[in-house]
N, C-alpha and C positions, 0 to 999 in steps of 0.2 A: 489397536486399529492402525492399519498402514496409512502412510501419508498419501494424500491425493496427488495425482500427477498434475503438473501445471497445464493450463489451457494451451492448446496447440491448434494449428490451422486444421480446418475440418471440411468435410464434404457433406452434402445434404443427407446422404444415407447414414452418416455417423452420428447425427444429432437430432434432437427433437426441439423445434422452435415454437415458442409460445409468446404471447404478448401480455404484459401487465402494465396497463396505463401507457406511459411513454417509454417503457423498457421492453427490449427484446430479451427473452429468457432463453439462453442456449444451454441445453442439457445434453451431455453425451450419453449415448446408449451404453457405453462402457462405464460402469459405475466407478471405476478407479481414476477416471479423468475428470478434473474439475471443470465446471461450467462457468458461465458468466451472466450477470444481469447487466446488459448493455444499455445505457440511457441514450436513446436516439431522439426523442422529442415527439411532438404531436404528429409529425409526418409518418410515423410508424403505421398509422391506420391505413395509409395508402401503399405501403411497401409489401412486396412479396417475401416469402421465406428466403428465396435466393438473394434478394437485396439485403435483407437483415444478415444473412450469413456472410455476404461480402463485407459488410461493415465490421462484423465480428472478426473475420480473417485479417482485414486491414489493421484492426486494433491489436490483434495478437502479433502481427509482424512488426508493428511499431514498438510494442513492448519488448520483443526479442532484440530489435536493433538497439533500443535504449540500453538494455541489459548488456549487450555485447560491447557497447562503446563506453560503458561506465568504467572509470578508473578512480579507485579510492585514493584520495590524497590526504594523508595524515597531517593534521595541523597541530603544532605544539603551541600552547598558549604561553606567553612570557611569564616568567616567575615574578611575583610581586614581592615587595619587601615583606618578609615574614612578620615583622613587628606590626605592620599596619593591618595585617590580616587577623591578628589575634585581638579579641576584644580586651579593653583595659581591665574589665572585671576579672578576666582570667589570670592576669599578671598580679593582681592584688590579693589573690587568695579567696575572693568572693565568688560564689556561684552566680550565674546570670539570673536576674530577676529577684535577687535578694539584696538587702541593704546591710552593709557593714562598714564600719569606720576603719580605714586602714591607717 
């Protein structure tokens, strides 16, 4: 099965908008484009499809801006003293959870 395309900015003729409780459900007519369940809240009952789509488009643009500005910064963790990281039972020849006299 091919991978779904990411949600993108849309127009009213490209999507089907429904409501599920406090969520606006945006489904693309093109089945290869992923939709979104957008939590809006109780005010969704008074919103038009256009207003829900505007919220969706603002969310998609914010996601795109966030992805475009993301810069991965690799962090190297400091090395610890190897002896302190090894359990004492490992150096005495005993397996963890067993009892042996060394």
